[in-house]
BAMIPA-52247 format. One record per residue (C-alpha): residue number from 1; residue in three letters; x, y, z. Coordinates in steps of 0.1 Angstrom, whole numbers, plus 2048, in hexadecimal, padded with zeros to 3 digits. Layout:
<pts>
+-----+---------+-----+-----+-----+
| num | residuo |  px |  py |  pz |
+-----+---------+-----+-----+-----+
| NUM |     ALA |   X |   Y |   Z |
...
+-----+---------+-----+-----+-----+
</pts>
This chain:
<pts>
+-----+---------+-----+-----+-----+
| num | residuo |  px |  py |  pz |
+-----+---------+-----+-----+-----+
|   1 |     UNK | 277 | D3E | 887 |
|   2 |     UNK | 29D | D3D | 886 |
|   3 |     UNK | 2B0 | D39 | 865 |
|   4 |     UNK | 2C7 | D1B | 862 |
|   5 |     UNK | 2E4 | D15 | 84B |
|   6 |     UNK | 2F7 | CF4 | 847 |
|   7 |     UNK | 319 | CE9 | 83C |
|   8 |     UNK | 31C | CC4 | 832 |
|   9 |     UNK | 300 | CAB | 838 |
|  10 |     UNK | 2F5 | CA8 | 814 |
|  11 |     UNK | 2EA | C8B | 7FF |
|  12 |     UNK | 2EE | C6A | 812 |
|  13 |     UNK | 2FC | C7A | 832 |
|  14 |     UNK | 2EA | C6A | 84F |
|  15 |     UNK | 2F2 | C86 | 869 |
|  16 |     UNK | 2E8 | CA2 | 852 |
|  17 |     UNK | 2C5 | C94 | 84E |
|  18 |     UNK | 2C2 | C90 | 874 |
|  19 |     UNK | 2CB | CB5 | 878 |
|  20 |     UNK | 2B1 | CC0 | 85F |
|  21 |     UNK | 296 | CAB | 86E |
|  22 |     UNK | 29E | CB5 | 892 |
|  23 |     UNK | 2A0 | CDA | 88A |
|  24 |     UNK | 27D | CDA | 87A |
|  25 |     UNK | 26B | CC6 | 895 |
|  26 |     UNK | 261 | CE3 | 8AB |
|  27 |     UNK | 25E | CFE | 891 |
|  28 |     UNK | 27B | D12 | 89F |
|  29 |     UNK | 292 | D10 | 881 |
|  30 |     UNK | 290 | D12 | 85B |
|  31 |     UNK | 2AC | D05 | 845 |
|  32 |     UNK | 2B2 | D21 | 82C |
|  33 |     UNK | 2D6 | D1D | 820 |
|  34 |     UNK | 2F1 | D03 | 81C |
|  35 |     UNK | 311 | CF6 | 80E |
|  36 |     UNK | 30A | CD1 | 80F |
|  37 |     UNK | 325 | CBF | 7FD |
|  38 |     UNK | 34A | CBF | 7F5 |
|  39 |     UNK | 33F | CBE | 7D1 |
|  40 |     UNK | 330 | CE1 | 7CC |
|  41 |     UNK | 318 | CD7 | 7B0 |
|  42 |     UNK | 30B | CB8 | 7C3 |
|  43 |     UNK | 307 | CCE | 7E1 |
|  44 |     UNK | 2F3 | CE8 | 7CE |
|  45 |     UNK | 2DD | CCE | 7BF |
|  46 |     UNK | 2D6 | CBF | 7E1 |
|  47 |     UNK | 2CD | CE2 | 7EF |
|  48 |     UNK | 2B4 | CE8 | 7D3 |
|  49 |     UNK | 2A5 | CC5 | 7D9 |
|  50 |     UNK | 29F | CD1 | 7FD |
|  51 |     UNK | 28B | CEF | 7F1 |
|  52 |     UNK | 2A6 | D09 | 7F7 |
|  53 |     UNK | 2A9 | D28 | 7E3 |
|  54 |     UNK | 2C4 | D22 | 7C8 |
|  55 |     UNK | 2D4 | D43 | 7D2 |
|  56 |     UNK | 2DB | D34 | 7F5 |
|  57 |     UNK | 2E7 | D12 | 7E8 |
|  58 |     UNK | 30C | D17 | 7EC |
|  59 |     UNK | 329 | D03 | 7DE |
|  60 |     UNK | 340 | D07 | 7FC |
|  61 |     UNK | 33E | D13 | 820 |
|  62 |     UNK | 353 | D32 | 816 |
|  63 |     UNK | 338 | D3A | 7FC |
|  64 |     UNK | 31D | D36 | 817 |
|  65 |     UNK | 32F | D4E | 82E |
|  66 |     UNK | 333 | D68 | 813 |
|  67 |     UNK | 310 | D64 | 806 |
|  68 |     UNK | 2FE | D65 | 827 |
|  69 |     UNK | 313 | D81 | 835 |
|  70 |     UNK | 306 | D97 | 819 |
|  71 |     UNK | 2E2 | D90 | 821 |
|  72 |     UNK | 2CB | DA2 | 838 |
|  73 |     UNK | 2B9 | D81 | 83F |
|  74 |     UNK | 2D9 | D6E | 845 |
|  75 |     UNK | 2D8 | D4D | 858 |
|  76 |     UNK | 2D7 | D4F | 87E |
|  77 |     UNK | 2ED | D30 | 882 |
|  78 |     UNK | 2FF | D16 | 86D |
|  79 |     UNK | 300 | CF1 | 874 |
|  80 |     UNK | 321 | CDF | 86D |
|  81 |     UNK | 31A | CBB | 862 |
|  82 |     UNK | 33C | CB2 | 853 |
|  83 |     UNK | 357 | C99 | 85D |
|  84 |     UNK | 36B | CA2 | 87C |
|  85 |     UNK | 38B | CB0 | 86C |
|  86 |     UNK | 376 | CCC | 85B |
|  87 |     UNK | 364 | CD8 | 87A |
|  88 |     UNK | 37F | CF1 | 885 |
|  89 |     UNK | 385 | D05 | 865 |
|  90 |     UNK | 360 | D07 | 85D |
|  91 |     UNK | 356 | D11 | 881 |
|  92 |     UNK | 372 | D2A | 883 |
|  93 |     UNK | 369 | D3B | 863 |
|  94 |     UNK | 344 | D3C | 86D |
|  95 |     UNK | 34B | D4B | 88F |
|  96 |     UNK | 363 | D65 | 881 |
|  97 |     UNK | 348 | D6F | 868 |
|  98 |     UNK | 32F | D74 | 885 |
|  99 |     UNK | 31A | D54 | 882 |
| 100 |     UNK | 30E | D3E | 89E |
| 101 |     UNK | 317 | D19 | 89A |
| 102 |     UNK | 308 | CF7 | 8A0 |
| 103 |     UNK | 323 | CDD | 89D |
| 104 |     UNK | 324 | CB8 | 89C |
| 105 |     UNK | 33A | CA7 | 8B6 |
| 106 |     UNK | 357 | CA5 | 8BB |
| 107 |     UNK | 35C | CCA | 8BA |
| 108 |     UNK | 37D | CC6 | 8A7 |
| 109 |     UNK | 395 | CAA | 89E |
| 110 |     UNK | 3B2 | CB8 | 8B3 |
| 111 |     UNK | 3B5 | CC6 | 8D6 |
| 112 |     UNK | 3C8 | CE4 | 8C9 |
| 113 |     UNK | 3AB | CED | 8B2 |
| 114 |     UNK | 391 | CE7 | 8CD |
| 115 |     UNK | 3A4 | CFF | 8E5 |
| 116 |     UNK | 3A6 | D1A | 8CA |
| 117 |     UNK | 381 | D16 | 8C0 |
| 118 |     UNK | 374 | D17 | 8E3 |
| 119 |     UNK | 388 | D36 | 8EA |
| 120 |     UNK | 37C | D47 | 8CA |
| 121 |     UNK | 357 | D3E | 8D2 |
| 122 |     UNK | 35B | D4C | 8F6 |
| 123 |     UNK | 36C | D6C | 8EC |
| 124 |     UNK | 356 | D73 | 8CE |
| 125 |     UNK | 335 | D6D | 8E1 |
| 126 |     UNK | 328 | D57 | 8C5 |
| 127 |     UNK | 313 | D39 | 8CE |
| 128 |     UNK | 323 | D17 | 8C8 |
| 129 |     UNK | 30D | CF9 | 8CF |
| 130 |     UNK | 31A | CD5 | 8CD |
| 131 |     UNK | 302 | CB9 | 8C5 |
| 132 |     UNK | 307 | CA1 | 8E1 |
| 133 |     UNK | 2E6 | C91 | 8DA |
| 134 |     UNK | 2E0 | C7C | 8F9 |
| 135 |     UNK | 2DF | C9C | 90F |
| 136 |     UNK | 2BF | CA4 | 8FC |
| 137 |     UNK | 2AA | C87 | 90A |
| 138 |     UNK | 290 | C91 | 924 |
| 139 |     UNK | 299 | C74 | 93C |
| 140 |     UNK | 2BD | C7D | 93A |
| 141 |     UNK | 2B4 | CA0 | 947 |
| 142 |     UNK | 29E | C8F | 962 |
| 143 |     UNK | 2BC | C7B | 96D |
| 144 |     UNK | 2D2 | C9A | 96E |
| 145 |     UNK | 2B8 | CAC | 984 |
| 146 |     UNK | 2B5 | C8E | 99C |
| 147 |     UNK | 2DB | C8C | 9A0 |
| 148 |     UNK | 2DD | CB2 | 9A6 |
| 149 |     UNK | 2C1 | CAF | 9C0 |
| 150 |     UNK | 2D6 | C96 | 9D3 |
| 151 |     UNK | 2BE | C79 | 9D0 |
| 152 |     UNK | 2DB | C61 | 9CA |
| 153 |     UNK | 2F1 | C71 | 9E5 |
| 154 |     UNK | 316 | C75 | 9DD |
| 155 |     UNK | 31F | C63 | 9BD |
| 156 |     UNK | 335 | C45 | 9C1 |
| 157 |     UNK | 339 | C37 | 99E |
| 158 |     UNK | 32D | C3D | 97A |
| 159 |     UNK | 32B | C23 | 95E |
| 160 |     UNK | 324 | C2F | 93B |
| 161 |     UNK | 327 | C1C | 91A |
| 162 |     UNK | 321 | C21 | 8F5 |
| 163 |     UNK | 324 | C00 | 8E2 |
| 164 |     UNK | 31C | BFD | 8BC |
| 165 |     UNK | 320 | BE1 | 8A4 |
| 166 |     UNK | 320 | BF2 | 882 |
| 167 |     UNK | 346 | BF1 | 87E |
| 168 |     UNK | 34B | BCD | 889 |
| 169 |     UNK | 35A | BC5 | 867 |
| 170 |     UNK | 370 | BDB | 850 |
| 171 |     UNK | 353 | BEC | 83E |
| 172 |     UNK | 369 | C0A | 837 |
| 173 |     UNK | 37D | BF3 | 81F |
| 174 |     UNK | 35C | BEA | 80D |
| 175 |     UNK | 354 | C0E | 805 |
| 176 |     UNK | 340 | C1B | 823 |
| 177 |     UNK | 349 | C40 | 823 |
| 178 |     UNK | 33D | C46 | 847 |
| 179 |     UNK | 354 | C2B | 854 |
| 180 |     UNK | 370 | C36 | 83E |
| 181 |     UNK | 375 | C58 | 84C |
| 182 |     UNK | 36F | C4C | 870 |
| 183 |     UNK | 38D | C34 | 86C |
| 184 |     UNK | 3A4 | C4F | 85D |
| 185 |     UNK | 3B9 | C61 | 877 |
| 186 |     UNK | 3BD | C7F | 860 |
| 187 |     UNK | 397 | C84 | 85E |
| 188 |     UNK | 38A | C76 | 87F |
| 189 |     UNK | 3A6 | C80 | 897 |
| 190 |     UNK | 3BA | C6A | 8AF |
| 191 |     UNK | 39D | C57 | 8BE |
| 192 |     UNK | 388 | C3D | 8AC |
| 193 |     UNK | 36B | C30 | 8C0 |
| 194 |     UNK | 375 | C46 | 8DD |
| 195 |     UNK | 373 | C65 | 8C7 |
| 196 |     UNK | 354 | C5B | 8B4 |
| 197 |     UNK | 33E | C4E | 8CF |
| 198 |     UNK | 352 | C4E | 8EF |
| 199 |     UNK | 34F | C74 | 8F0 |
| 200 |     UNK | 329 | C70 | 8F2 |
| 201 |     UNK | 32C | C58 | 90F |
| 202 |     UNK | 345 | C6F | 921 |
| 203 |     UNK | 32E | C8D | 91D |
| 204 |     UNK | 30F | C7A | 928 |
| 205 |     UNK | 320 | C6F | 948 |
| 206 |     UNK | 32B | C92 | 951 |
| 207 |     UNK | 30B | CA2 | 946 |
| 208 |     UNK | 2F6 | C8D | 95E |
| 209 |     UNK | 30D | C8B | 97C |
| 210 |     UNK | 31E | CAD | 97A |
| 211 |     UNK | 33E | C9B | 983 |
| 212 |     UNK | 360 | CA9 | 976 |
| 213 |     UNK | 37B | C91 | 96B |
| 214 |     UNK | 39B | C90 | 97F |
| 215 |     UNK | 3AE | C76 | 96C |
| 216 |     UNK | 3AB | C57 | 956 |
| 217 |     UNK | 3BC | C38 | 949 |
| 218 |     UNK | 3B2 | C28 | 929 |
| 219 |     UNK | 3B6 | C08 | 914 |
| 220 |     UNK | 3AF | C0B | 8EF |
| 221 |     UNK | 3AD | BEE | 8D7 |
| 222 |     UNK | 3A9 | BEA | 8B1 |
| 223 |     UNK | 399 | BC8 | 8AA |
| 224 |     UNK | 392 | BCC | 885 |
| 225 |     UNK | 3B1 | BC8 | 870 |
| 226 |     UNK | 3BE | BE5 | 85B |
| 227 |     UNK | 3B0 | C01 | 871 |
| 228 |     UNK | 3C7 | C1D | 87E |
| 229 |     UNK | 3AF | C27 | 89A |
| 230 |     UNK | 39F | C16 | 8B7 |
| 231 |     UNK | 37E | C04 | 8B3 |
| 232 |     UNK | 37A | BFC | 8D8 |
| 233 |     UNK | 383 | C10 | 8F7 |
| 234 |     UNK | 382 | C0A | 91D |
| 235 |     UNK | 388 | C28 | 933 |
| 236 |     UNK | 38B | C29 | 959 |
| 237 |     UNK | 384 | C4C | 968 |
| 238 |     UNK | 38A | C5D | 989 |
| 239 |     UNK | 374 | C7B | 98F |
| 240 |     UNK | 37B | C98 | 9A6 |
| 241 |     UNK | 36D | C91 | 9C8 |
| 242 |     UNK | 374 | C6C | 9C7 |
| 243 |     UNK | 35A | C5D | 9B0 |
| 244 |     UNK | 365 | C42 | 997 |
| 245 |     UNK | 35A | C3C | 974 |
| 246 |     UNK | 35C | C22 | 958 |
| 247 |     UNK | 356 | C2A | 933 |
| 248 |     UNK | 354 | C11 | 917 |
| 249 |     UNK | 350 | C1A | 8F2 |
| 250 |     UNK | 350 | C01 | 8D6 |
| 251 |     UNK | 349 | C00 | 8B1 |
| 252 |     UNK | 34C | BDA | 8AF |
| 253 |     UNK | 333 | BCE | 8CA |
| 254 |     UNK | 31D | BB6 | 8B6 |
| 255 |     UNK | 2F9 | BB7 | 8C2 |
| 256 |     UNK | 2FA | BDC | 8CC |
| 257 |     UNK | 2E8 | BF4 | 8B4 |
| 258 |     UNK | 2EC | C13 | 8C9 |
| 259 |     UNK | 2F0 | C08 | 8ED |
| 260 |     UNK | 2F7 | C28 | 900 |
| 261 |     UNK | 2F2 | C20 | 925 |
| 262 |     UNK | 2F9 | C35 | 944 |
| 263 |     UNK | 2F9 | C28 | 968 |
| 264 |     UNK | 300 | C3F | 986 |
| 265 |     UNK | 304 | C32 | 9A9 |
| 266 |     UNK | 304 | C47 | 9C8 |
| 267 |     UNK | 304 | C41 | 9EE |
| 268 |     UNK | 2DE | C43 | 9EF |
| 269 |     UNK | 2D2 | C35 | 9CE |
| 270 |     UNK | 2D9 | C2F | 9A9 |
| 271 |     UNK | 2CC | C3A | 986 |
| 272 |     UNK | 2CD | C27 | 966 |
| 273 |     UNK | 2C4 | C33 | 942 |
| 274 |     UNK | 2C6 | C1F | 922 |
| 275 |     UNK | 2C4 | C32 | 901 |
| 276 |     UNK | 2B0 | C16 | 8EF |
| 277 |     UNK | 296 | C1A | 90A |
| 278 |     UNK | 298 | C3F | 90D |
| 279 |     UNK | 276 | C46 | 91C |
| 280 |     UNK | 27E | C36 | 93D |
| 281 |     UNK | 296 | C3E | 95A |
| 282 |     UNK | 29D | C23 | 974 |
| 283 |     UNK | 2A1 | C31 | 998 |
| 284 |     UNK | 2AA | C1A | 9B5 |
| 285 |     UNK | 2AC | C2A | 9D8 |
| 286 |     UNK | 2C1 | C1A | 9F3 |
| 287 |     UNK | 2AB | BFF | A04 |
| 288 |     UNK | 28F | C07 | 9ED |
| 289 |     UNK | 27D | BF9 | 9CF |
| 290 |     UNK | 288 | BFD | 9AB |
| 291 |     UNK | 274 | C1A | 99C |
| 292 |     UNK | 26E | C1E | 976 |
| 293 |     UNK | 269 | C43 | 970 |
| 294 |     UNK | 258 | C49 | 94E |
| 295 |     UNK | 259 | C66 | 937 |
| 296 |     UNK | 239 | C7A | 93A |
| 297 |     UNK | 234 | C73 | 960 |
| 298 |     UNK | 224 | C90 | 972 |
| 299 |     UNK | 240 | C94 | 98B |
| 300 |     UNK | 25C | C98 | 973 |
| 301 |     UNK | 273 | CB6 | 976 |
| 302 |     UNK | 26C | CD5 | 960 |
| 303 |     UNK | 28D | CCE | 94F |
| 304 |     UNK | 27F | CAD | 942 |
| 305 |     UNK | 25B | CB9 | 93B |
| 306 |     UNK | 268 | CD5 | 925 |
| 307 |     UNK | 277 | CBB | 90E |
| 308 |     UNK | 258 | CA5 | 90A |
| 309 |     UNK | 23F | CA8 | 8ED |
| 310 |     UNK | 228 | C8A | 8EF |
| 311 |     UNK | 213 | C7A | 90B |
| 312 |     UNK | 21F | C5C | 91F |
| 313 |     UNK | 21F | C3C | 90A |
| 314 |     UNK | 227 | C4E | 8EA |
| 315 |     UNK | 24D | C47 | 8E7 |
| 316 |     UNK | 266 | C63 | 8DF |
| 317 |     UNK | 289 | C5C | 8D5 |
| 318 |     UNK | 2A8 | C67 | 8C3 |
| 319 |     UNK | 299 | C81 | 8AB |
| 320 |     UNK | 286 | C91 | 8C8 |
| 321 |     UNK | 2A6 | C93 | 8DD |
| 322 |     UNK | 2B9 | CA2 | 8C0 |
| 323 |     UNK | 29C | CBB | 8BB |
| 324 |     UNK | 29F | CC4 | 8E0 |
| 325 |     UNK | 2C2 | CD0 | 8DA |
| 326 |     UNK | 2B7 | CE5 | 8BC |
| 327 |     UNK | 29A | CF4 | 8D1 |
| 328 |     UNK | 2B3 | CFC | 8ED |
| 329 |     UNK | 2CC | D0B | 8D4 |
| 330 |     UNK | 2B0 | D20 | 8C6 |
| 331 |     UNK | 2A6 | D2D | 8E8 |
| 332 |     UNK | 2CA | D35 | 8F2 |
| 333 |     UNK | 2D0 | D48 | 8D1 |
| 334 |     UNK | 2AF | D5B | 8D4 |
| 335 |     UNK | 2B6 | D65 | 8F8 |
| 336 |     UNK | 2D8 | D73 | 8EE |
| 337 |     UNK | 2C8 | D86 | 8D1 |
| 338 |     UNK | 2AD | D94 | 8E8 |
| 339 |     UNK | 2C5 | D9D | 904 |
| 340 |     UNK | 2B5 | D86 | 91E |
| 341 |     UNK | 2BD | D66 | 932 |
| 342 |     UNK | 2B3 | D46 | 920 |
| 343 |     UNK | 296 | D32 | 92E |
| 344 |     UNK | 29C | D10 | 93D |
| 345 |     UNK | 29A | D00 | 91A |
| 346 |     UNK | 2B8 | D15 | 910 |
| 347 |     UNK | 2CD | D0A | 92D |
| 348 |     UNK | 2E3 | CEC | 934 |
| 349 |     UNK | 2EC | CE8 | 90F |
| 350 |     UNK | 30C | CD9 | 901 |
| 351 |     UNK | 321 | CF6 | 8F6 |
| 352 |     UNK | 344 | CFD | 8EA |
| 353 |     UNK | 355 | CF6 | 90B |
| 354 |     UNK | 343 | CD4 | 90D |
| 355 |     UNK | 351 | CCE | 8EA |
| 356 |     UNK | 374 | CD7 | 8F6 |
| 357 |     UNK | 371 | CBF | 914 |
| 358 |     UNK | 367 | CA3 | 8FC |
| 359 |     UNK | 386 | CA8 | 8E7 |
| 360 |     UNK | 39C | CAB | 905 |
| 361 |     UNK | 38E | C8B | 912 |
| 362 |     UNK | 396 | C79 | 8F2 |
| 363 |     UNK | 3B9 | C87 | 8F2 |
| 364 |     UNK | 3BF | C7B | 916 |
| 365 |     UNK | 3B1 | C59 | 90E |
| 366 |     UNK | 3C9 | C53 | 8F1 |
| 367 |     UNK | 3E6 | C62 | 904 |
| 368 |     UNK | 3DF | C4A | 921 |
| 369 |     UNK | 3DD | C2C | 90B |
| 370 |     UNK | 3FE | C35 | 8FB |
| 371 |     UNK | 410 | C3F | 91B |
| 372 |     UNK | 411 | C1C | 92A |
| 373 |     UNK | 427 | C26 | 947 |
| 374 |     UNK | 412 | C44 | 952 |
| 375 |     UNK | 3EE | C39 | 94E |
| 376 |     UNK | 3DB | C52 | 964 |
| 377 |     UNK | 3D8 | C73 | 950 |
| 378 |     UNK | 3C4 | C92 | 955 |
| 379 |     UNK | 3B2 | CA1 | 937 |
| 380 |     UNK | 3BA | CC6 | 930 |
| 381 |     UNK | 395 | CCF | 933 |
| 382 |     UNK | 37E | CBE | 94C |
+-----+---------+-----+-----+-----+
</pts>
């Protein structure tokens, strides 16, 4: 079992609990150390409440690095579950100290930091995984395989969306801490909805289709008064090879709890996947009948089967998808430690370069919106 440390994600932090649950699901990780809060004493108290050794309940990430470096049973990787603006200094310090990293998206708050961090990860040989959750779903992997096999033919157009409703009013002004930092450019970065959830949609589209972005044009809007960042984004995309794409992200789409949806249209057929019905993939061949492909079917690809735990009819969802990322990260780290190639489970994972692409995408989107006379821009990393 690999040993996991965590920075952030303490009492009341939604995403920290998701990381803890997902890491435990397959018995691949054990949380043994952490610096869970900006308040050192509160963080230590939370660590002890989680059953951690008080000696490994650290006040700061710097304390964690120093304490774990001195141990023979040091952690194998550290999960970063903090607001965006802190990702870079924490990840940089961990990598320089020789630790592998599992980082929340976006990788960093600025493109400059993303470039530097990806370079540091690549040159150091440390593992850096980025938790683009939707690439953990079995039926997303099935879609990826079917596109790669050519079942859709050359891709013509891609439509991807991520609408939410939770910020349809100014909840950040009413004391919602999660909304507060997401609407603060100093803590979230230049993109609002496009940085928080649009990056998920962008990664999902590229992960399934394998397409590389050539250029984009964007229209951002802020509908809730008092916000400094967008809460709605529309992006038109041109992919290398001629395919077209359309991306919508919104934090103010009333009636949408977590409406991630992907539609891919090729010359010979189409695929559709909806995150709130994650156990089904809709395939429609040219001149054929609509087919609903269900998780657990005997003829699924090995990529999908590896990420399934329960028989057909027993739904799997968000936690299992997140756990698939942790299982894949574990396999990739073990393979490097053992000097071998990772198995299929440890392949096709979201890594540091995927994180860099996401930050570059957000940067290009905001630049496009601001550059009214030159709307078609090419991201630095595709």
